[in-house]
N, C-alpha and C positions, 0 to 999 in steps of 0.2 A: 684273772680270766685268761685261759689259754686260747691263742688265735692260731689257726692253721697257717703255716709258713707259705703254703702254696696259694692260699687266698690272699695273703698279704702281697705276694709277688704280683698278683693280678690287679689289685686295687691301687697299688702305689703309683704306677705310671699314669693311671687315669686322674688320680688326685693331683699329681705334679703338673699334668697337662692343663687341668682346670685352673690351677693357680697361675700358670704362665699365661694362659689366654684370658685376659681380662677385657678384651675389646667387646663392645656391644654387638648384638646380632645385627645382620644386615636388614635394611628396609626392603620390603617387597612391593611390587606393583606391576604395572603394564606400560608398554610403550604406546604413546599417543602422538597425534598431530593436532595442530590447531585446525578447526573445521569451520567452513562456511556453508550454511544451508541456503540454497537458492529455492525460493518458494513460488507457488503459483498465484498470480494476481487475479486470474479469471478461471472459472471452471470450464475449460475447453479441452477437447480431445487432443492427444499427442499425435502429430502428423508424422514426424520423423525425428530420429536421433542423429546428431552429427558426431557423437563421441561414444566411447565404450568405457566400461570400468577399467581403471588402471592407466588410462591415457593421460599424458602430460599436456596441459593446455596453457596458452598464454592469456593474459588479461584481454578481455574483449572478444575472445573466440566464441563462435556460435556453438551452443550446446544442444539445443533442440528447438523445434518449432511446434507451436500449438495452432489449432484451427482458428483462423481469423475471420471466417465468413460472417459470423454474427456481429463481431465488432465492426467490420466494414459496413454492414447495414446501419448500425448505430451512427457511424461517422457520416454516412450519406444523409441520414435524417438531420443530423446536426448541421451539416453544410446547408441544407434547405432552410432550416430555421435561421441561420446566420444571414443567408441571402435575403430572406423576407424581412428581417429586422433592418438590414442595411437599406433596402428599398423603401421601407417605411420612413426611416430617418431622412433619406434623400428627398422624399416627397414632402415631408414637413419642413425641411430646410429650404427647398427651392420654391415652395408654394404650389398652388394649384396650376394646372396647365391652362392655357388660354382657351382650349376647347371646352374644358370643364366650366370655366367662367362664362363662356358664351352660352353653354347649355343652361346654366343657372339664370342668365338674363332672359333667355327665351321662356323658361318656365315662369319667371316673374311676370313677363308680358302676358302669357296665357292666363295666369291667375288674375291679373288686373282686368283683363277683358271679360273673364267669367264673372268677376265681381260686378263689373258695370252692368252686365246683363241681369244679374240678380238684383241689383239696385233698381233697375228699370222695372223689372217684374214686380218687385215688392211695391214700388210707388203706384204702379197701375192697379194692382190688386187692392191696395189700401183705398184708392179713389173709388173703385167699384163698390167696395164694402160700405164706404161712407155714403154713397148714393143708393145703397141697398139694392145694387144690381148683382152682387155676388155674396156667397156665404162667408162668414167670418173665418171658417176653416181654411179658405183659399188664402186669405191674408196671412194666417198663421204659418201656413206651409211655405209661402214665399219669404216670410220673415226668417224662418229657420235656414232656408237655402242661402239667403243673403248673408247671414252670420257665418255660415260655413265657408262661403267664398271669401269673406273678409279674413278669416283665420288662415286660409290657404295662401292668401296674398302676403300676410304677415310672415308666414313660414318661409315663403320664397324670398322675401326681402332679407330675412335673417340669414338664410343660406348664402345669398349673394354677398352679404357683408362679411361673412366668415371667410369666403374665398378671396375676396379682394383686400381684406385687411391683414392677411398673413396668419401664421401660426403663433400661438402663445409660447414664450420661452420655456415654460414648464413642460409643455408637450414635447418640445425638442429634447430637453434634458432626459425625459423619460425614455424617449426613443433611443437616445445615445446610450443610456444605461442598459437597455435591452440588447443593443448590439454588442456591448462589452461582455454581457453575461453569455450571449450565444457564442461569442468568440472563445471565451474561457472554457465553455463546455466542450467545444470542438478540440481545443488544445489538450484538455484532459483525456478525451477519447483517443486522440492521436498518440499521446504518450503511452497509454495503455496498449494501444495497437502495436506500437514498436516493441513493447516488452513481451508480446506473444512470441517473438523470436528471442529466445533466452540466451544471454551472453554471460561469459565468465566474469565475475566482478574482480577477480584477481588471478594471477598465475598460480597454478597448482596441479594436483593430481586428482582425477576422478576416483572417488572412493565407492560411491553407491549410486545406482540409478533405480529407484524403487518401482517405476512405472514402465510400461511397454507401449509400443505404437498401438493406438486405438483406445487406450485407457483414458478416462476423463478424471484427472485429479481434482479434488475439491479446492476451493479457495484457501490459501494458506498451507497447502500440502507441500512437503519437501520434494522438489523435483530432482535435485542433484545435491549430493554431499561432496564437498570439495575440500581436499586436504591442502593447506597452504602453509607457507613458512619455509625457511631455509633448512631447518633441521627438526627432527622430532624431539619429544621430551619424555622423560620417565615420570609417570604419575605414581608416586609412592605414598604410603601412609605412615605417619610418624606417631609412635606411642606417646602418650602424654608425658611420661617421665623424661623423655628425650627431647621434648619440644623446646625447653629453655636453652639447650646447648647449641641450637641451630641458628645460623644467621645468613642473610642473603649474601650470596657469593661463595659460600662454603664449597669446597671441592669434594667430588665423589668419583668413585669408580663404579660403572654400571656394567653388570654382567648379564649377558643373554646367552642362553644355551647354544653351543656350537659356534660361537663367535668370539673374537678377541674382545677384551674389555674396552669400554669407551669412557673417555673422560667426560665429566659433566659438572655443571655448576648449579647451585641452588638459586632459582630465580623467583620463587614465591612459596609462601606457606600460608595456608588459610588461618584466619584468626579465630574461626569457629570450628569446633570438632565436627567430624562427619556424622556422628550419631550422638544426639544430645537429649535422651530422655531426662526428665527433670530430676529423677532420683540418682542420676549418674554424675551430677555436678559436684558431689561431695561424697566423702567417705571412701570405702575401698573401691567402689565402682569407678571413681574418677581416674584411677590409674589405667583403666581399660579404654579410655577415650583415645581416638586417633585423629590426627590432623592431616589433611591432604596437602602434599607438597609437590612441586614440579622441578625437575632437574633437566636443564637444557643440555642435550648431548652435543659434543663437539667432534669435528673431523668430517672429511668428505664422505667417508663410507656410511656415516649415519643417515645421510640424505636418502639412501636407497632402501632403508628399512621400512617394512610395513607396520601399520598400526595393530595393536592388540597383542603383541608378543609379551609373554611373562618375563620378568626380570627381577634382579636383586641389585641393591645399591649399597656400597660401603663407603663411609665417610673417611676421607684421608685425615690422618692425624697430623696436626700442625707441628 
């Protein structure tokens, strides 16, 4: 078979280049930072922002403030409940005041005097009925009144005994438990109130502020996205055929368009592939699986890079 010499001249360099370049293709991915999401603990409106996107913040710096008026009202109610519980415990512990005991004694004296009058009335009425000088109904009525006065006397005596003999230990324990519960409720509300002024949990850079002043984020909503760490990392995807050759600590060169290459080391590789339909775990499709890996960039210049930049990574040959 005759081959055109001109075609041969064009194909030969490409064939030779392919034979010479046996290195695997680069890994592709994006530049990322470790992130911390600061979430809302209460659904309250945003009052003010103390930072803007891109700001560098230290740990503990104020990020924003949420409206605390509703929480302040809850705390005032909890303080009232605590004060009432403490007063109740003090009353049970110290016993009744002397004025209360004197009032109970006076009530008992009144009840006894009323009982005496009722006893006399009943005796007189019974005598009249016996002599047939009064109707039986009169005696029945005075008998009922006498029994009522006796019951009132017994109640007054019991009330005075309760005041003079002190409080049962079980009642004091119950009152003490109520005080502890009220104090714990107030502490929980106080902690939540403090967190309405949102602070940075770590030093980092503000990446995103999804809400504006006046917005009312729901509970659990991400208020601030904070980029943390000393350096970004390259998130790349490793094809399944190349997964066995990688080990933690392997060295890479990371290329970002328009910048000098950065040195990086492999810090992690996921043990599970990023996409795992059941039919892709065997056969020809298994070679198409990819595993997410993270390459930690090195050098002071890397700390200034933003997240989301596309990149390629080439493994250094040992």
